[in-house]
C-alpha positions as a printed NumPy array, in Angstrom:
array([[ 11.467, -21.885, -28.023],
       [ 10.442, -18.568, -27.288],
       [ 11.974, -15.866, -30.015],
       [ 13.66 , -13.549, -28.764],
       [ 14.931,  -9.755, -29.565],
       [ 18.383, -11.298, -30.152],
       [ 16.41 , -13.637, -33.094],
       [ 15.096, -10.309, -34.693],
       [ 18.232,  -8.43 , -34.376],
       [ 20.101, -11.446, -36.206],
       [ 17.445, -11.888, -38.939],
       [ 17.506,  -8.027, -39.803],
       [ 21.187,  -7.739, -39.413],
       [ 21.114,  -5.02 , -36.87 ],
       [ 22.571,  -4.646, -33.045],
       [ 19.676,  -5.663, -30.314],
       [ 19.926,  -1.428, -29.337],
       [ 18.419,  -1.048, -32.842],
       [ 15.883,  -3.554, -32.849],
       [ 14.958,  -2.597, -29.448],
       [ 14.524,   1.025, -30.652],
       [ 12.147,  -0.127, -33.579],
       [  9.991,  -2.29 , -31.126],
       [  9.716,   0.616, -28.451],
       [  9.284,   3.248, -31.249],
       [ 12.311,   5.253, -29.345],
       [ 14.831,   7.449, -31.104],
       [ 16.156,   7.576, -34.695],
       [ 16.445,   4.498, -37.126],
       [ 16.528,   5.026, -40.793],
       [ 12.768,   4.015, -42.68 ],
       [ 15.564,   0.976, -44.532],
       [ 16.126,  -0.5  , -41.141],
       [ 13.055,  -0.163, -39.681],
       [ 11.523,  -2.006, -42.237],
       [ 14.031,  -4.624, -42.201],
       [ 13.578,  -5.168, -38.518],
       [  9.383,  -4.857, -38.95 ],
       [  9.835,  -7.552, -41.305],
       [ 11.836,  -9.685, -39.086],
       [  9.421,  -9.152, -36.537],
       [  6.504, -10.512, -38.683],
       [  8.662, -13.551, -40.275],
       [  9.594, -14.619, -36.872],
       [  6.336, -14.076, -35.335],
       [  7.812, -12.378, -32.386],
       [  5.937, -11.41 , -29.17 ],
       [  7.709,  -8.948, -26.76 ],
       [  7.469, -10.512, -23.398],
       [  5.523,  -8.537, -20.786],
       [  8.538,  -8.543, -18.28 ],
       [ 10.069,  -5.256, -17.502],
       [  7.126,  -3.148, -19.11 ],
       [  6.982,  -1.114, -15.976],
       [ 10.191,   0.273, -16.422],
       [  8.613,   3.408, -18.113],
       [ 10.626,   6.347, -19.134],
       [  9.497,   8.358, -16.453],
       [ 12.687,   9.774, -14.904],
       [ 12.882,   9.293, -11.285],
       [ 17.076,  10.174, -11.081],
       [ 17.927,   6.692,  -9.188],
       [ 19.291,   3.502, -10.752],
       [ 19.416,  -0.171,  -9.807],
       [ 22.377,  -2.162,  -9.051],
       [ 22.357,  -6.112,  -9.366],
       [ 24.998,  -8.122,  -7.581],
       [ 25.365, -11.756,  -6.683],
       [ 26.467, -11.676,  -2.992],
       [ 26.325,  -8.327,  -0.754],
       [ 28.02 , -10.598,   1.996],
       [ 31.24 , -10.44 ,  -0.421],
       [ 33.439,  -7.206,   0.52 ],
       [ 33.959,  -6.934,  -3.144],
       [ 30.308,  -6.228,  -3.92 ],
       [ 29.973,  -3.765,  -1.179],
       [ 33.286,  -1.623,  -2.51 ],
       [ 31.693,  -1.514,  -5.963],
       [ 28.294,  -0.328,  -4.692],
       [ 29.763,   2.352,  -2.914],
       [ 31.455,   3.364,  -5.895],
       [ 28.903,   3.436,  -7.629],
       [ 26.656,   5.292,  -5.191],
       [ 29.3  ,   8.12 ,  -4.902],
       [ 29.692,   8.674,  -8.417],
       [ 25.84 ,   8.54 ,  -9.061],
       [ 25.126,  10.786,  -5.632],
       [ 27.783,  13.424,  -7.706],
       [ 25.523,  13.364, -10.711],
       [ 22.259,  13.756,  -8.597],
       [ 20.96 ,  10.049,  -8.583],
       [ 19.995,   7.919,  -5.937],
       [ 21.098,   4.036,  -5.959],
       [ 18.728,   0.949,  -5.176],
       [ 20.92 ,  -2.013,  -4.493],
       [ 19.254,  -5.729,  -5.16 ],
       [ 21.171,  -8.849,  -4.612],
       [ 20.501, -11.76 ,  -6.36 ],
       [ 22.503, -14.568,  -4.268],
       [ 23.643, -15.92 ,  -7.311],
       [ 20.187, -17.75 ,  -8.106],
       [ 18.28 , -16.899, -11.524],
       [ 15.193, -16.86 ,  -9.767],
       [ 16.005, -14.459,  -7.61 ],
       [ 17.737, -12.511, -10.01 ],
       [ 14.286, -12.301, -11.872],
       [ 13.12 , -11.058,  -8.864],
       [ 15.427,  -8.259,  -8.478],
       [ 14.106,  -6.796, -12.046],
       [ 10.552,  -6.777, -10.658],
       [ 11.914,  -4.757,  -7.74 ],
       [ 13.616,  -2.44 , -10.151],
       [ 10.726,  -2.668, -12.314],
       [  8.389,  -1.662,  -9.315],
       [ 10.967,   1.291,  -8.452],
       [ 10.883,   2.812, -11.991],
       [ 14.462,   3.226, -11.728],
       [ 15.877,   5.084, -14.853],
       [ 18.818,   2.421, -15.411],
       [ 20.619,  -0.697, -14.437],
       [ 24.028,  -1.365, -13.86 ],
       [ 24.172,  -5.181, -13.554],
       [ 26.967,  -7.23 , -12.464],
       [ 27.527, -10.531, -14.161],
       [ 24.122, -11.524, -15.176],
       [ 23.167, -15.032, -14.502],
       [ 20.453, -15.1  , -17.171],
       [ 21.527, -13.09 , -20.52 ],
       [ 18.216, -13.487, -22.079],
       [ 16.774, -11.645, -19.143],
       [ 19.019,  -8.57 , -19.85 ],
       [ 17.554,  -8.794, -23.441],
       [ 14.195,  -9.082, -22.19 ],
       [ 14.681,  -5.748, -19.875],
       [ 16.217,  -3.89 , -22.918],
       [ 13.282,  -5.206, -25.347],
       [ 10.388,  -4.395, -23.081],
       [ 11.354,  -0.95 , -21.833],
       [ 13.732,   2.04 , -22.614],
       [ 15.795,   1.603, -19.255],
       [ 19.289,   1.588, -20.074],
       [ 21.891,  -1.082, -19.124],
       [ 25.36 ,  -1.205, -18.379],
       [ 26.521,  -4.835, -17.683],
       [ 29.722,  -5.512, -15.854],
       [ 31.488,  -8.813, -16.757],
       [ 34.399, -10.833, -17.045],
       [ 32.865, -12.713, -20.078],
       [ 33.541, -11.733, -23.487],
       [ 30.253, -10.654, -25.733],
       [ 27.205,  -8.14 , -24.538],
       [ 27.488,  -6.544, -27.651],
       [ 23.747,  -5.131, -27.787],
       [ 24.39 ,  -2.912, -24.655],
       [ 26.653,  -0.943, -22.774],
       [ 29.527,  -3.05 , -21.31 ],
       [ 32.201,  -2.803, -18.947],
       [ 34.899,  -5.991, -19.021],
       [ 37.227,  -7.053, -16.573],
       [ 39.988,  -9.112, -18.003],
       [ 39.601, -11.973, -15.71 ],
       [ 41.759, -14.075, -18.094],
       [ 44.426, -12.529, -17.592],
       [ 44.07 , -11.765, -14.067],
       [ 44.291, -15.519, -13.55 ],
       [ 47.18 , -16.07 , -15.834],
       [ 49.203, -13.629, -13.831],
       [ 48.591, -14.954, -10.733],
       [ 49.041, -18.662, -11.487],
       [ 52.224, -17.587, -13.548],
       [ 53.581, -15.474, -10.494],
       [ 53.183, -18.938,  -8.533],
       [ 54.911, -21.094, -11.193],
       [ 58.002, -18.374, -11.295],
       [ 58.159, -19.147,  -7.399],
       [ 59.038, -22.834,  -8.322],
       [ 55.611, -24.393,  -8.011],
       [ 54.385, -26.928, -10.403],
       [ 51.475, -28.667,  -8.431],
       [ 49.012, -26.162,  -7.978],
       [ 45.353, -26.464,  -7.073],
       [ 42.989, -24.339,  -7.811],
       [ 39.331, -23.401,  -6.1  ],
       [ 37.387, -22.362,  -8.889],
       [ 34.163, -20.379, -10.444],
       [ 31.463, -22.755, -10.413],
       [ 31.031, -25.018, -13.305],
       [ 27.695, -23.632, -14.43 ],
       [ 28.111, -22.124, -17.516],
       [ 25.775, -18.887, -16.792],
       [ 29.027, -18.308, -14.908],
       [ 31.807, -16.654, -16.873],
       [ 34.842, -19.293, -16.789],
       [ 37.455, -17.005, -17.673],
       [ 39.701, -17.36 , -14.773],
       [ 39.564, -21.141, -15.375],
       [ 41.147, -20.492, -18.976],
       [ 43.839, -17.991, -17.195],
       [ 44.424, -20.772, -15.033],
       [ 44.897, -23.79 , -17.88 ],
       [ 46.63 , -21.139, -20.219],
       [ 49.276, -20.537, -17.557],
       [ 50.133, -23.967, -16.957],
       [ 50.284, -24.967, -20.941],
       [ 52.797, -22.103, -21.46 ],
       [ 54.817, -23.323, -19.02 ],
       [ 54.674, -26.734, -20.07 ],
       [ 52.861, -28.007, -16.917],
       [ 50.026, -31.054, -17.296],
       [ 46.244, -30.167, -16.426],
       [ 45.491, -32.281, -13.36 ],
       [ 41.735, -32.335, -12.765],
       [ 42.22 , -33.207,  -9.461],
       [ 43.551, -30.081,  -8.457],
       [ 40.623, -28.401,  -9.327],
       [ 37.562, -28.205,  -7.064],
       [ 34.673, -25.84 ,  -8.105],
       [ 33.552, -23.333,  -5.478],
       [ 30.695, -20.982,  -5.357],
       [ 32.374, -17.63 ,  -4.455],
       [ 30.296, -17.765,  -0.832],
       [ 31.139, -18.55 ,   2.436],
       [ 31.861, -21.708,   3.458],
       [ 33.07 , -22.811,  -0.234],
       [ 36.972, -22.284,   0.23 ],
       [ 36.758, -24.11 ,   3.614],
       [ 35.171, -27.418,   1.615],
       [ 37.463, -26.931,  -1.372],
       [ 40.951, -26.766,   0.752],
       [ 39.978, -29.535,   2.523],
       [ 39.532, -31.859,  -0.526],
       [ 42.64 , -30.444,  -2.34 ],
       [ 44.569, -31.217,   0.931],
       [ 43.264, -34.452,   1.174],
       [ 44.976, -35.431,  -2.031],
       [ 47.7  , -37.982,  -1.645],
       [ 49.889, -35.953,  -3.389],
       [ 48.682, -32.679,  -2.022],
       [ 49.515, -29.159,  -3.944],
       [ 52.104, -26.902,  -2.499],
       [ 50.048, -23.965,  -4.041],
       [ 46.511, -22.405,  -4.317],
       [ 45.126, -20.392,  -6.434],
       [ 41.285, -19.126,  -5.472],
       [ 38.948, -17.497,  -7.741],
       [ 38.079, -14.587,  -4.924],
       [ 39.611, -13.434,  -1.661],
       [ 36.817, -15.231,   0.6  ],
       [ 37.402, -18.35 ,  -0.442],
       [ 41.209, -17.619,  -0.686],
       [ 41.229, -16.461,   2.953],
       [ 38.958, -19.491,   4.208],
       [ 41.789, -21.818,   2.842],
       [ 44.518, -20.092,   4.689],
       [ 42.353, -20.208,   7.95 ],
       [ 41.44 , -23.885,   7.591],
       [ 45.53 , -24.505,   6.664],
       [ 46.674, -23.013,   9.351],
       [ 43.661, -24.818,  11.318],
       [ 45.607, -28.262,  10.45 ],
       [ 49.064, -27.432,  11.228],
       [ 50.287, -26.027,   7.896],
       [ 51.989, -23.067,   7.5  ],
       [ 51.279, -19.928,   5.121],
       [ 53.258, -19.616,   2.957],
       [ 56.048, -22.19 ,   3.629],
       [ 54.046, -25.034,   3.353],
       [ 51.237, -23.534,   1.241],
       [ 51.215, -20.542,  -1.028],
       [ 47.957, -18.915,  -1.262],
       [ 46.598, -16.47 ,  -4.395],
       [ 43.249, -15.314,  -4.642],
       [ 41.218, -12.973,  -6.76 ],
       [ 39.635,  -9.256,  -6.235],
       [ 41.912,  -7.713,  -3.745],
       [ 39.041,  -6.81 ,  -1.256],
       [ 39.847,  -4.513,   1.807],
       [ 40.527,  -7.927,   4.006],
       [ 43.416,  -8.937,   1.786],
       [ 45.658,  -6.645,   3.283],
       [ 44.742,  -6.866,   6.801],
       [ 47.969,  -8.08 ,   8.709],
       [ 47.833, -11.739,   9.594],
       [ 46.154, -12.305,   6.253],
       [ 48.632, -10.489,   3.991],
       [ 46.982, -12.321,   0.845],
       [ 48.71 , -11.752,  -2.715],
       [ 45.5  , -11.545,  -4.803],
       [ 44.708,  -9.953,  -8.175],
       [ 43.201,  -6.542,  -7.796],
       [ 40.46 ,  -5.688,  -9.755],
       [ 39.922,  -2.286, -10.6  ],
       [ 36.593,  -2.157,  -8.312],
       [ 36.153,   1.85 ,  -7.669],
       [ 37.166,   2.391, -11.563],
       [ 34.626,  -0.159, -12.647],
       [ 31.92 ,   1.3  , -10.551],
       [ 32.339,   4.712, -10.91 ],
       [ 32.574,   4.322, -14.779],
       [ 29.633,   2.135, -14.627],
       [ 27.626,   4.629, -13.294],
       [ 28.834,   7.816, -15.334],
       [ 28.063,   5.751, -18.428],
       [ 24.892,   4.672, -17.395],
       [ 23.925,   7.952, -16.418],
       [ 25.305,   9.538, -19.78 ],
       [ 23.207,   7.276, -21.269],
       [ 20.003,   7.851, -19.416],
       [ 20.75 ,  11.798, -20.25 ],
       [ 21.732,  11.64 , -24.212],
       [ 20.899,   8.068, -25.725],
       [ 24.432,   6.496, -26.713],
       [ 25.035,   3.378, -29.294],
       [ 26.264,   0.033, -27.296],
       [ 30.214,   0.997, -25.583],
       [ 32.449,  -1.506, -24.559],
       [ 34.91 ,  -0.589, -22.259],
       [ 38.05 ,  -3.114, -21.49 ],
       [ 39.557,  -2.626, -17.456],
       [ 42.927,  -4.627, -17.108],
       [ 43.333,  -6.11 , -13.379],
       [ 46.971,  -6.325, -11.564],
       [ 49.02 ,  -8.372,  -9.293],
       [ 49.763,  -7.37 ,  -5.802],
       [ 51.992,  -9.669,  -3.938],
       [ 51.589,  -9.654,  -0.425],
       [ 53.203, -12.742,   1.788],
       [ 50.767, -15.215,   1.532],
       [ 52.346, -16.438,  -1.967],
       [ 56.207, -16.723,  -0.646],
       [ 57.958, -14.403,  -3.167],
       [ 59.522, -12.665,   0.15 ],
       [ 60.723, -15.889,   1.412],
       [ 62.554, -16.585,  -1.642],
       [ 63.621, -13.262,  -1.292],
       [ 65.097, -13.562,   2.417],
       [ 63.018, -11.172,   3.755],
       [ 60.478, -12.019,   6.976]])
C-alpha cells in the first residue's frame, strides 16, 4: 500500500497541513517540527505522487468547484452562491462535475490542475485520499464541504446531516407514522452515511424497530427515486410515510405514487432533503430538510479566498439544517387545514 501524507503526518505527530508545508517547503514550520517530518518521510520511504504537481502557486484569480451531479438543482444553487461570493472578491469559478464516479473525480482534478486554479471547493469527495494528494503535491488551498465527520487536515464546512435526517423522521413519527420507508444514500462507504444514522436514531429514540425491508438505497440521481418507491410500495405491508435522502428522489417518489393512484399526503406522506427551489413549487409542496445551501457556498468561497490570500491553519465550520414543513407530510391535514 502506498505511503501517503496522512501516514507521514501521523508518524511525525503533526497536522496534514504541517506535513504539506514541509514537503512543499512553503510557510513557517519550526525547525524541530520540520526535522520530525523529514525523519518520518525517510523512515516510511515516502515518495510524493505526481498528481496535482501542475497546481502551481501562480495566482490566476480563479478557483475550482467540484460537485457530484450538476443536473441536481441543489448543486446549481450551491454553484450560484460560490460564484457570487467569488466574483465579489475578484475571482472566477471553474465548475466541474464528477457524476459521482471516482475516475471522473480524478479527471476533474486534472482539469483544474491544467487551468492552474488557486484553490478548490470540493463538495463531498468520493476519494478522500485524492484530496490529500492535491494538498501534498501542490500549494493549492482546498475547502471540503461535507456531511461526514473528519477531514481535519484541511478547511472543512460540515453540514449536520444526521441532525437533519433525525428531525425529518421524528416529525413523521410525531404525525403518527410508525412504518416509515427510507430512500437512502448509496451504500458505498465513500458516500457519507450520516442521513442513515439520523433515520435509525429517530426510530430508536421512538422505540420503533429498524426494518431493513423499509430501506432502499438510491443514487441521488434522476430515476433513482422512481425505482426505489416502486420497491417500497410493492411490499406486503407498505410504508405510510417515506423519507428521502434528497429532494430529487422525493419528488420522483411522489410522482410515481400519484401515478398508481395514491394521494399525497393522505395515503403516503413524503419528506425530502435539500430544500431546492423545486420543493416549494405548487403541486409539489414538499416538506424537506433545508440545507443552508447559500451559506455553505458563500462561506466556502470566503474561507478559500481568505486562505489563498493569507495561508490559515485548518478551520472547521459546522452548519445546521432545518425542517421546512409543507403539505407533503400531512401536518396540515392533522391541523384540519386544506
